[in-house]
TIDREN-50903 format. One line per field, with one value per residue (C-alpha): x, y, z; residue in one letter; residue number from 1. Coordinates in steps of 0.25 Angstrom, whole numbers, plus 5000, padded with zeros to 4 digits. Each point is the difference from the previous one (the first is absolute). Layout:
X (X  ...) .
Y (Y  ...) .
Z (Z  ...) .
aa (A  ...) .
i (NUM  ...) .
REM end
This chain:
X (4999  5006  4994  5001  4990  4991  5007  4997  4983  4996  5005  4992  5005  4997  4991  4988  5000  4989  5003  4989  5008  4991  4984  4999  4999  4985  5005  5014  4992  4998  5014  5005  5006  5012  5009  4995  5010  5002  5009  5004  5009  5003  5012  5007  5012  5005  5009  5008  5010  5010  4996  5013  4997  4985  5005  5010  4989  4991  5011  5001  4986  4999  5011  4994  4987  5006  5008  4990  4987  4992  4994  4993  5011  5013  5010  5002  5010  5000  4987  5002  5003  4991  4989  5003  4997  4988  4993  5003  5002  4989  5007  5015  4996  4993  5014  5008  4992  5002  5013  5003  4989  4998  5013  5004  4984  5005  5013  4991  4991  5011  5006  4989  5000  4986  4992  4990  4987  4994  5003  5006  4991  5007  4995  5009  5009  5008  5008  5004  5014  5009  4995  5001  4990  4992  4991  4992  4992  4992  4999  4996  5006  4999  5005  5010  4993  5003  4993  5007  4992  4991  5001  4995  4985  4992  4982  4992  5001  4987  4999  4997  4994  4985  4989  4989  4991  5006  5000  4984  5000  5006  4994  4986  5005  5001  4988  4991  5007  4993  4988  4986  4986  4990  4986  4991  4991  4994  4987  5006  5002  5013  5011  5013  5011  4988  5001  4985  4996  4992  4994  5000  4993  5004  4995  5008  4994  5000  5000  4991  5009  5004  4986  4996  5014  4992  5008  5006  5004  4992  5007  5001  4996  5010  4997  5007  4995  5003  5012  5008  5001  5009  4991  5009  5010  5010  4997  4983  4992  4995  4988  4998  5008  4988  4990  5003  5005  4987  4995  4995  5000  4988  4999  5000  5007  4999  5013  5004  5016  5007  5015  5009  5006  5013  4995  5006  4991  4999  4986  4993  5009  4994  4987  4987  4995  4986  5002  4992  5005  4997  5007  5002  5008  5011  5013  5011  5015  5007  5015  5008  5006  5015  5004  5007  4993  4998  5014  5001  4990  5010  5012  5009  4999  4998  4994  4995  5014  5009  4990  5001  5016  4999  4992  5008  5013  4994  4994  5014  5008  4989  5001  5013  5004  4988  5006  5014  4997  4992  5012  5010  4992  4998  5014  5002  4992  5008  5010  4998  4993  5013  5009  4997  5005  4996  4994  5004  4989  5004  5001  4985  4995  5006  4996  4986  5001  5003  4989  4991  5005  4998  4985  4997  5006  4991  4989  5004  5001  4986  4996  5001  5003  5010  4988  4995  5012  5002  4988  5007  5001  5016  5000  4991  5007  5014  4996  4994  5012  5011  4998  5003  5012  5005  4999  5006  5012  5003  5001  5008  5011  5001  5001  5012  5005  5001  5003  5012  5003  4998  5008  4987  5001  4994  5005  5002  4990  4989  5002  4998  4989  4993  5003  4995  4987  4998  5003  4988  4991  5005  4999  5016  5013  5009  5012  4991  4994  5011  5008  4986  5001  5014  4998  4989  5005  4989  5010  5008  4985  4996  5015  4995  4987  5005  5009  4990  4991  5012  5003  4983  5001  5011  4997  4985  5006  5009  4985  4998  4987) .
Y (5001  5014  5011  5015  5012  4988  5003  5014  4998  4990  5008  5009  5013  4997  5003  4992  4995  4995  4992  4994  4991  4990  4997  4996  5014  4997  4994  5010  5008  4988  4994  5003  4990  5009  4998  4987  4991  4985  5000  4986  5005  5014  5007  5013  5007  5012  5009  5011  5009  5010  5016  5001  4989  5007  5013  4996  4991  5015  5009  4990  4999  5015  5003  4991  5006  5015  4996  4995  5008  5009  5013  5010  5012  4992  4993  4987  4996  5013  4997  5005  4987  5008  5000  4985  4997  5006  4996  4987  4996  4991  4992  5001  4995  4989  4998  4999  4988  4992  5002  4997  4989  4990  4992  5002  4994  4986  4998  5002  4989  4993  5000  4993  4988  5001  5002  5014  4997  5012  5016  5005  5009  5011  5004  5010  5008  5012  5008  5016  5005  5000  4990  4984  4993  4991  4989  4988  4990  4988  4990  4987  4986  4986  4992  4989  4985  4987  4991  4988  4988  5005  4989  4993  5009  4994  4999  4990  5002  4999  4992  5010  4988  5004  4989  4995  5008  5011  5000  4996  5011  5010  4993  5002  5014  5002  4991  5012  5011  4995  4996  5002  5003  4993  4999  4985  4998  4987  5004  4998  5007  5006  4993  5004  5004  5006  5014  5007  5011  5010  5013  5006  5013  4999  5010  5004  4999  5009  4999  5008  5011  5001  5002  5011  5008  5012  5005  4984  5001  4988  4988  4998  4984  4990  4995  4991  4995  4987  5000  4986  4992  4988  4989  4996  5009  5004  5014  4999  5005  4988  5005  4999  4988  4994  5008  4998  4983  4993  5010  5000  5013  5007  5001  5010  5000  5008  5002  5006  5001  5006  5005  4999  5011  4999  4997  5007  5009  5012  5002  4985  4998  4998  5002  4990  5002  4993  4994  4997  4990  4997  4987  5002  4989  4988  5002  4991  5001  4992  4996  4998  4987  4997  4997  5007  5010  5005  5000  5006  5010  5007  5002  4996  4984  4990  4989  4998  4992  5014  5008  4991  4999  5016  5000  4992  5007  5012  4994  4994  5013  5007  4989  5001  5014  4999  4989  5006  5013  4996  4988  5014  5008  4987  4997  5018  4996  4989  5007  5011  4993  4993  5010  5012  5015  5013  5010  5012  5009  5009  4986  4997  5014  5000  4985  5008  5010  4989  4993  5013  5005  4987  5001  5013  4997  4990  5011  5008  4989  4998  5013  5006  5016  5008  5007  4986  4995  5012  4997  4985  4998  4999  4996  4989  4995  4999  4994  4990  4997  5002  4983  4996  5010  4995  4988  5002  5008  4987  4991  5010  5002  4984  5000  5008  4992  4989  5004  5006  4986  4994  5010  5001  5010  5007  4998  5013  4992  4997  5016  5002  4992  5007  5013  4997  4995  5013  5009  4994  5001  5015  5002  5006  4998  4991  5007  5011  4991  4998  5013  5005  4987  5002  5014  4997  4987  4991  4991  4997  4998  4990  4992  4997  4996  4990  4996  4998  4992  4991  4994  5000  4991  4992  4997  4997  4989  4994  4996  4986  4997) .
Z (5000  4997  5005  4995  5004  5003  5013  5003  4991  5012  5012  5008  4995  4984  4993  4995  4986  4990  4989  4991  4988  5000  4996  5013  5003  5006  5013  5001  5011  5009  4996  5016  5005  4999  5014  5007  5000  5007  5012  5002  4987  5001  5005  5003  4995  5004  4990  5004  4992  5007  4999  4989  4991  4999  4998  4989  4995  5001  4994  4988  4996  5001  4992  4988  5000  5001  4988  4993  5004  4992  5007  4992  5003  5001  4992  4999  5011  5005  5008  5016  5011  5007  4991  4995  5015  5002  4985  5001  5014  5001  4986  5007  5014  4990  4993  5012  5007  4986  4999  5016  5004  4988  5001  5015  5001  4992  5007  5011  4997  4992  5015  5009  4989  4995  4989  4999  4995  4997  5000  5013  5008  5006  5013  5008  4988  5005  4989  4999  4995  5011  5008  4998  4995  5008  4994  5005  4992  5001  4988  5000  4995  5000  5009  4998  5004  4999  4988  5003  4995  4990  4989  5011  5000  4991  4996  4994  4983  4995  4988  4985  4993  4995  5004  4993  5009  4998  4985  5000  5008  4991  4986  5010  5001  4985  4996  5009  4992  4986  5007  4994  5005  4992  5001  5004  4992  5006  5013  5010  5014  5005  5008  5006  4990  4991  4997  5001  4992  5008  5001  5016  5007  5013  5010  5014  5012  5011  5014  5010  5003  4985  4997  5010  4996  4994  4988  4998  4985  4991  4997  4986  4996  4997  4985  4990  4985  4994  5013  5000  5012  5003  5009  5012  4996  5008  4997  5003  5010  5008  5002  4983  4998  5010  4991  4987  5002  4996  4991  4986  4987  5002  5015  5007  5017  5012  5007  5010  5005  5012  4995  5011  5006  4992  4987  4989  4992  5012  4995  5006  5010  5014  4992  4996  4987  4995  4985  4990  4990  4986  4995  4985  4997  5003  4993  5001  5002  4989  5001  4987  4997  5002  4987  4987  4997  5013  5002  4986  5005  5012  4992  4990  5003  4988  5011  5015  5001  4999  5007  5013  4998  5000  5012  5010  4995  5003  5013  5004  4997  5009  5013  4998  5001  5012  5007  4999  5005  5014  5001  4999  5011  5009  5000  5001  5014  5004  4997  5010  5010  5002  4999  5007  5000  5000  4989  4996  4999  4988  4992  5005  4997  4986  4996  5003  4992  4988  5004  4999  4988  4993  5006  4993  4988  4999  5004  4990  4989  5003  4999  5015  4997  5010  5008  5002  5005  5009  5009  5001  5019  4994  5019  4997  4988  5006  5010  4994  4990  5014  5003  4987  4996  5014  4994  4988  5006  5008  4988  4991  5012  5002  4985  5000  5011  4991  4988  5007  5007  4988  4989  4991  4990  4990  4985  4990  4990  5012  5001  4987  4998  5010  4998  4983  5005  5011  4988  4992  5011  5001  4986  5002  4992  5008  5001  5005  5009  5005  5003  5006  5010  5003  5005  5007  5006  4996  4990  5014  5006  4987  5003  5015  4995  4991  5009  5009  4991  4996  5014  5003  4987  5004  5013  4996  4989  5013  5006  5001  4992) .
aa (X  X  X  X  X  X  X  X  X  X  X  X  X  X  X  X  X  X  X  X  X  X  X  X  X  X  X  X  X  X  X  X  X  X  X  X  X  X  X  X  X  X  X  X  X  X  X  X  X  X  X  X  X  X  X  X  X  X  X  X  X  X  X  X  X  X  X  X  X  X  X  X  X  X  X  X  X  X  X  X  X  X  X  X  X  X  X  X  X  X  X  X  X  X  X  X  X  X  X  X  X  X  X  X  X  X  X  X  X  X  X  X  X  X  X  X  X  X  X  X  X  X  X  X  X  X  X  X  X  X  X  X  X  X  X  X  X  X  X  X  X  X  X  X  X  X  X  X  X  X  X  X  X  X  X  X  X  X  X  X  X  X  X  X  X  X  X  X  X  X  X  X  X  X  X  X  X  X  X  X  X  X  X  X  X  X  X  X  X  X  X  X  X  X  X  X  X  X  X  X  X  X  X  X  X  X  X  X  X  X  X  X  X  X  X  X  X  X  X  X  X  X  X  X  X  X  X  X  X  X  X  X  X  X  X  X  X  X  X  X  X  X  X  X  X  X  X  X  X  X  X  X  X  X  X  X  X  X  X  X  X  X  X  X  X  X  X  X  X  X  X  X  X  X  X  X  X  X  X  X  X  X  X  X  X  X  X  X  X  X  X  X  X  X  X  X  X  X  X  X  X  X  X  X  X  X  X  X  X  X  X  X  X  X  X  X  X  X  X  X  X  X  X  X  X  X  X  X  X  X  X  X  X  X  X  X  X  X  X  X  X  X  X  X  X  X  X  X  X  X  X  X  X  X  X  X  X  X  X  X  X  X  X  X  X  X  X  X  X  X  X  X  X  X  X  X  X  X  X  X  X  X  X  X  X  X  X  X  X  X  X  X  X  X  X  X  X  X  X  X  X  X  X  X  X  X  X  X  X  X  X  X  X  X  X  X  X  X  X  X  X  X  X  X  X  X  X  X  X  X  X  X  X  X  X  X  X  X  X  X  X  X  X  X  X  X  X  X  X  X  X  X  X  X  X  X  X  X  X  X  X  X  X  X  X) .
i (1  2  3  4  5  6  7  8  9  10  11  12  13  14  15  16  17  18  19  20  21  22  23  24  25  26  27  28  29  30  31  32  33  34  35  36  37  38  39  40  41  42  43  44  45  46  47  48  49  50  51  52  53  54  55  56  57  58  59  60  61  62  63  64  65  66  67  68  69  70  71  72  73  74  75  76  77  78  79  80  81  82  83  84  85  86  87  88  89  90  91  92  93  94  95  96  97  98  99  100  101  102  103  104  105  106  107  108  109  110  111  112  113  114  115  116  117  118  119  120  121  122  123  124  125  126  127  128  129  130  131  132  133  134  135  136  137  138  139  140  141  142  143  144  145  146  147  148  149  150  151  152  153  154  155  156  157  158  159  160  161  162  163  164  165  166  167  168  169  170  171  172  173  174  175  176  177  178  179  180  181  182  183  184  185  186  187  188  189  190  191  192  193  194  195  196  197  198  199  200  201  202  203  204  205  206  207  208  209  210  211  212  213  214  215  216  217  218  219  220  221  222  223  224  225  226  227  228  229  230  231  232  233  234  235  236  237  238  239  240  241  242  243  244  245  246  247  248  249  250  251  252  253  254  255  256  257  258  259  260  261  262  263  264  265  266  267  268  269  270  271  272  273  274  275  276  277  278  279  280  281  282  283  284  285  286  287  288  289  290  291  292  293  294  295  296  297  298  299  300  301  302  303  304  305  306  307  308  309  310  311  312  313  314  315  316  317  318  319  320  321  322  323  324  325  326  327  328  329  330  331  332  333  334  335  336  337  338  339  340  341  342  343  344  345  346  347  348  349  350  351  352  353  354  355  356  357  358  359  360  361  362  363  364  365  366  367  368  369  370  371  372  373  374  375  376  377  378  379  380  381  382  383  384  385  386  387  388  389  390  391  392  393  394  395  396  397  398  399  400  401  402  403  404  405  406  407  408  409  410  411  412  413  414  415  416  417  418  419  420  421  422  423  424  425  426  427  428  429  430  431  432  433  434  435  436  437  438  439  440  441  442  443  444  445  446  447  448  449  450  451  452  453  454  455  456  457  458  459  460  461  462  463  464  465) .
REM end
């Protein structure tokens, strides 16, 4: 970790700074997780610089400003030092701090023999020309811990083979998507599985209090024409199932329905409705036969055998991804349980940021505006993400430790492949993407993530089947 003017910017005497660099600006004003640190992995560092060194630094910076400062009424290089110090006092002070602190801070941290994370937070800062510079800063670090025995940690590794039952369920879903509803010509009554074609009109019943309420709005009748109702269907109200089961076309029925308080349609929730129903016809849902014709209707398949092969391959790939992801999560949980360590809060908050930004991007893709996003309860959203973020940070720390133990690296070819995918997704030239990511520090983060994924895959493959 390197330091710069961040040391001053985080101090109690610094001016607050606000930036809005990303599309996720909707939650910037709630992104105030700020100075909270985990005391179990926090250290303090005190830096004192003698007055003579501070004076030399001040003189050097002021002379540099005097040499290049452009102030109306003065020739370049001829601005009086007093004017320079008065005009650029804040800037000179900042550059003095930048010239004196970072190297000393990094040396102090190195002497402690720990690996800091996040930015240091200044709790004390005294800096004046001719006076000693005094700084006290706190920072989080990754605590050391043993991972001896990590290879012995295992979890069950389920089979990724697609069962006949799973395949049948998938094919039934495909058949349902191509089902048609045909009229029933034979003279018979409605039975479960049939679809009744009905017209209905319902009157919402009022209790005595509602009926007596002065000026109560007249409820509009609930009605429908040529509505299809599945007899015995999971979405059909029981009262309709009971009344329609056994009825024939042409019959007129009276049905009273008492809707539960949590009914999805708010107008009917908790209400009693008296319906008059006319049965107009019976229809049957017809599923297509599983044959070559069915396969051709679904896509570029020559036969049902081709369709079956394609569906099985799709299901196997989907199940493999699902099983691998779930198994890795259970393995990470088992490793975290065996190897306990304090988690730096700055890493947790960064992970919460990442999860929220992902969620906001998804909402934006679905059409949510920035104005709507600003109305979200970000404090609640951050709290809801915390447990998952802590688990992810622990997994990342463990994977980094295991990768180091096993000398796992990411090759240039693997990195280039990932960057090519990123360039396509961002619609950005590859070279321009590399320059931007290098400047933003994103290239290193991508490398870290690839290394973790590679390590996780190695650990997964080692699990006994």
